C-alpha positions in Angstrom: -21.6 -43.3 -19.7 -20.4 -46.7 -20.9 -18.2 -46.7 -24.1 -20.9 -48.7 -26.0 -23.5 -46.0 -25.1 -21.3 -43.2 -26.4 -20.4 -44.9 -29.7 -22.4 -43.7 -32.6 -24.4 -46.2 -34.5 -23.9 -47.0 -38.2 -25.5 -49.3 -40.7 -25.3 -50.1 -44.4 -28.1 -48.6 -46.4 -29.5 -49.7 -49.7 -31.9 -47.8 -51.9 -33.0 -49.8 -54.9 -35.8 -49.5 -57.4 -36.5 -49.7 -61.2 -37.1 -46.4 -62.9 -39.4 -46.6 -65.9 -38.9 -43.9 -68.5 -40.9 -43.0 -71.6 -38.3 -42.2 -74.3 -40.2 -39.8 -76.5 -39.9 -39.6 -80.4 -36.1 -38.8 -80.6 -34.7 -41.3 -78.1 -37.2 -44.0 -79.2 -35.7 -43.8 -82.7 -32.1 -43.8 -81.3 -32.7 -46.8 -79.0 -34.6 -48.7 -81.8 -31.6 -48.1 -84.1 -29.1 -49.4 -81.4 -31.1 -52.6 -81.2 -30.4 -53.0 -84.9 -26.7 -52.3 -84.4 -26.9 -48.8 -86.0 -26.0 -45.4 -84.4 -28.1 -42.3 -85.1 -27.1 -38.7 -84.4 -29.4 -35.7 -84.1 -28.9 -32.7 -86.4 -28.9 -29.4 -84.6 -30.0 -26.1 -86.0 -26.4 -25.1 -87.0 -25.9 -28.4 -88.8 -23.8 -30.2 -86.2 -24.6 -33.9 -85.5 -24.7 -35.0 -81.9 -24.7 -38.5 -80.4 -26.8 -39.4 -78.5 -29.4 -37.1 -80.1 -30.9 -34.4 -77.8 -34.7 -33.8 -77.9 -34.1 -30.1 -78.2 -31.4 -27.9 -79.6 -29.3 -26.6 -76.7 -29.0 -23.1 -78.3 -32.2 -22.4 -80.1 -34.4 -24.8 -78.0 -36.1 -26.0 -81.2 -37.2 -29.6 -81.3 -34.7 -32.0 -82.9 -36.5 -33.9 -85.7 -33.8 -35.0 -88.1 -31.7 -38.0 -87.3 -28.9 -39.3 -89.5 -26.7 -42.4 -89.3 -23.1 -42.1 -88.2 -20.3 -44.6 -88.1 -19.8 -47.2 -85.3 -16.1 -46.3 -85.4 -14.4 -43.1 -84.2 -11.5 -41.5 -82.4 -10.7 -41.2 -78.7 -10.5 -37.6 -77.7 -9.9 -37.9 -74.0 -9.9 -40.8 -71.6 -9.3 -41.9 -68.0 -8.3 -45.3 -66.6 -10.6 -47.2 -64.2 -8.4 -49.5 -62.0 -11.2 -51.0 -59.9 -14.5 -51.3 -61.6 -17.6 -51.2 -59.4 -20.9 -53.0 -59.8 -22.9 -52.5 -63.0 -20.1 -50.7 -64.9 -19.7 -51.9 -68.5 -16.8 -54.2 -67.7 -15.8 -56.2 -64.6 -12.1 -55.7 -65.3 -9.9 -52.6 -65.5 -10.9 -50.4 -68.5 -11.0 -46.8 -69.8 -13.8 -44.4 -69.9 -13.4 -42.2 -73.0 -14.9 -39.5 -75.1 -15.2 -41.1 -78.5 -15.9 -38.9 -81.6 -17.7 -41.2 -84.0 -17.1 -40.6 -87.7 -19.9 -38.3 -89.0 -20.5 -36.8 -85.5 -19.5 -33.4 -84.2 -19.7 -34.2 -80.5 -18.2 -37.2 -78.6 -20.1 -39.9 -76.8 -18.9 -41.1 -73.3 -18.4 -44.9 -73.1 -16.1 -47.6 -72.0 -13.1 -48.8 -74.0 -11.8 -52.3 -73.5 -8.0 -52.6 -73.6 -5.5 -54.6 -71.5 -3.7 -51.7 -69.8 -3.5 -47.9 -69.8 -0.4 -48.3 -72.0 -2.7 -49.5 -74.7 -4.8 -46.3 -74.6 -4.0 -43.0 -76.3 -5.7 -39.9 -77.4 -6.3 -40.1 -81.2 -6.5 -43.9 -81.3 -9.2 -45.5 -83.5 -11.9 -47.5 -81.8 -15.1 -49.3 -82.9 -18.3 -50.4 -81.2 -18.4 -53.9 -79.7 -22.1 -54.7 -79.9 -23.9 -56.6 -77.1 -24.7 -60.2 -77.8 -28.4 -59.7 -77.1 -29.9 -56.3 -77.9 -32.1 -54.7 -75.3 -32.9 -51.3 -76.9 -30.8 -49.4 -74.4 -27.4 -47.6 -74.5 -26.0 -51.0 -73.3 -26.5 -52.3 -76.8 -23.1 -50.7 -77.2 -21.3 -53.1 -74.9 -18.1 -51.1 -75.1 -15.6 -49.8 -77.6 -12.4 -51.7 -78.6 -9.4 -50.8 -80.8 -10.0 -50.9 -84.6 -8.2 -53.9 -86.1 -7.0 -54.4 -89.7 -10.5 -53.8 -91.1 -12.6 -50.8 -90.1 -16.4 -51.0 -89.9 -18.2 -49.9 -93.0 -20.0 -46.5 -92.8 -23.5 -46.7 -91.4 -26.4 -46.8 -93.9 -29.8 -45.4 -93.3 -31.8 -47.3 -90.7 -34.3 -49.6 -92.3 -37.4 -50.9 -90.6 -37.0 -54.6 -89.7 -40.6 -55.2 -88.5 -39.6 -55.0 -84.9 -41.7 -52.7 -82.7 -40.3 -49.3 -81.9 -38.7 -49.1 -78.5 -40.7 -46.4 -76.6 -39.6 -46.9 -73.0 -36.8 -48.3 -70.9 -36.4 -49.6 -67.4 -33.3 -48.2 -65.6 -32.4 -49.9 -62.3 -31.5 -47.4 -59.6 -29.1 -48.7 -56.9 -27.5 -46.7 -54.1 -25.5 -48.3 -51.4 -23.9 -46.4 -48.6 -22.9 -46.5 -44.9 -25.1 -44.3 -42.7 -23.5 -43.0 -39.5 -26.0 -41.6 -37.0 -25.2 -38.6 -34.9 -24.7 -39.0 -31.2 -28.3 -37.8 -30.6 -29.7 -40.1 -33.2 -27.7 -43.0 -31.7 -29.4 -42.4 -28.3 -32.8 -42.3 -30.1 -32.2 -45.7 -31.8 -30.8 -47.3 -28.6 -34.0 -46.0 -26.8 -36.1 -47.8 -29.4 -34.3 -51.0 -28.6 -35.7 -50.5 -25.1 -39.2 -49.6 -26.2 -38.6 -45.9 -25.4 -39.1 -42.9 -27.7 -36.5 -40.2 -26.9 -36.5 -36.6 -28.1 -34.5 -33.5 -27.1 -35.6 -30.1 -26.0 -34.1 -26.8 -27.1 -33.2 -24.8 -24.0 -34.1 -21.5 -25.7 -37.4 -22.0 -27.6 -38.4 -25.2 -25.6 -39.3 -27.1 -28.8 -39.0 -30.9 -28.5 -37.6 -32.7 -31.5 -38.1 -36.4 -32.2 -36.1 -37.9 -33.7 -33.7 -35.7 -31.9 -31.3 -33.2 -33.5 -28.0 -32.0 -32.3 -29.0 -28.4 -32.5 -32.3 -26.5 -32.7 -32.9 -25.5 -36.3 -34.8 -22.4 -35.1 -32.2 -21.0 -32.5 -29.0 -22.9 -33.5 -28.3 -23.9 -29.9 -27.5 -27.5 -28.8 -30.5 -29.6 -27.7 -29.0 -31.2 -24.7 -32.0 -32.0 -22.5 -33.3 -35.5 -23.2 -37.1 -36.0 -23.1 -39.0 -39.4 -23.1 -42.2 -39.2 -25.1 -45.3 -41.4 -25.0 -46.1 -43.6 -28.0 -49.4 -41.8 -28.6 -50.0 -38.8 -30.8 -52.1 -37.0 -33.4 -52.3 -37.4 -37.2 -51.4 -34.0 -38.7 -51.3 -34.7 -42.5 -51.6 -38.0 -44.4 -51.6 -39.7 -47.8 -53.7 -42.6 -48.9 -51.7 -44.9 -51.1 -53.9 -46.4 -53.9 -51.3 -47.1 -56.6 -49.6 -50.5 -56.6 -45.8 -50.5 -57.0 -42.9 -53.0 -57.2 -41.9 -54.4 -53.9 -45.2 -53.4 -52.2 -45.7 -55.2 -48.9 -48.9 -53.7 -47.6 -52.3 -54.3 -49.4 -53.7 -51.0 -50.9 -55.3 -48.8 -50.0 -53.2 -47.9 -46.9 -52.2 -44.6 -45.2 -48.8 -42.9 -44.6 -49.2 -40.1 -42.1 -47.3 -37.6 -40.1 -47.8 -38.4 -36.4 -47.2 -35.7 -33.8 -46.4 -37.4 -30.6 -47.8 -35.9 -27.4 -45.2 -33.4 -26.1 -43.3 -33.2 -29.4 -43.0 -30.2 -31.7 -42.2 -32.1 -34.9 -44.1 -34.9 -36.6 -42.6 -38.0 -38.2 -43.8 -40.3 -40.9 -45.3 -43.7 -40.2 -48.1 -46.1 -41.2 -51.7 -46.0 -40.0 -53.4 -49.4 -40.0 -56.2 -51.3 -38.3 -58.8 -49.0 -39.8 -60.3 -48.2 -43.1 -58.1 -45.8 -45.1 -61.1 -43.7 -45.8 -61.6 -43.2 -42.0 -58.2 -41.6 -41.4 -58.4 -37.9 -40.8 -56.4 -34.9 -39.6 -56.6 -34.8 -35.8 -57.2 -38.5 -35.3 -55.6 -39.8 -32.1 -53.3 -42.8 -32.7 -51.0 -45.1 -30.7 -48.0 -47.2 -31.6 -48.2 -51.0 -32.2 -44.8 -52.4 -31.4 -43.2 -55.6 -32.7 -42.8 -58.4 -30.1 -40.0 -57.5 -27.7 -37.7 -60.3 -28.9 -37.6 -58.6 -32.3 -36.6 -55.2 -31.1 -33.4 -53.7 -32.6 -32.1 -50.2 -32.9 -34.6 -49.4 -35.6 -37.7 -47.3 -36.0 -39.3 -50.4 -37.5 -39.7 -51.6 -33.9 -42.9 -49.7 -34.2 -44.9 -51.7 -36.8 -47.5 -49.0 -37.3 -49.9 -46.7 -35.5 -53.6 -47.4 -35.0 -56.6 -45.4 -33.8 -57.0 -45.1 -30.0 -60.8 -44.3 -30.1 -60.3 -41.0 -28.3 -62.0 -37.9 -29.6 -60.1 -36.1 -32.3 -57.6 -33.4 -31.3 -58.7 -29.9 -31.8 -57.2 -28.2 -34.9 -55.7 -25.4 -32.7 -53.5 -28.0 -30.9 -51.6 -29.1 -34.1 -52.1 -26.4 -36.7 -48.6 -25.1 -36.2 -47.2 -28.5 -37.1 -48.7 -29.1 -40.5 
């Protein structure tokens, strides 16, 4: 086997979407106050004040209904130094993450402290909120904490309504970037796709064929060494009709995502079903792969654009009921 064929494949992966969250009555008041440069704490059943306020008491589980103003200044209880900030952290230069106990609060809040070096940080030092230049009604309205100067912030007063609408929801960007390294078996599978072939592997004990292949049979725990080339035709086992639009959507709705059991395989994989009305897709429907033009093939399952109906009679339920 050539060295290039034995080398495992790897590729950078990125998962990114915006998560929309409804805040509820407690955090709505907390975020609305932050937008007005005021900090609220929640009063627990035992009288302790916690920032940010929880929706329910962690001991009694009673709903937290009373919010009180606390100071925007406090004391560093513990801290750690961040030498190399990563994307989307509060500061793009070295800083400290610290537990800060705000005056009037009984539990610390975790946030960034902006100082020039770790030598400028210490447990017990006084810090104050540095407010964001433009409020957004999120925790990032506290841009960071910084050491208290000659004049400390005045104690917080009760939050007064400014006429601004209450903040009832936030959008939190979710971003995960990592390097995915395929197993040797998966690497063979992806290289096969670059040649227009679908490869699986058979368990020598139970004879199940897995596609995409696995290094070991999950049923018997033995290596799946025998390579099997599978046709690009199969049967729809289960499916979902997508009717709800979403950010980044590329296919007009409604469309179908389905598990396709390739002929000769013992495990189905998820792909699109197109070239037919979504309402016509059904369990047992016979489908075939539609490939991208050969010049666009890479080591990627997206070489198969989607599956479409073959026009054959539906498969009998008995032939795929064990694969639902």
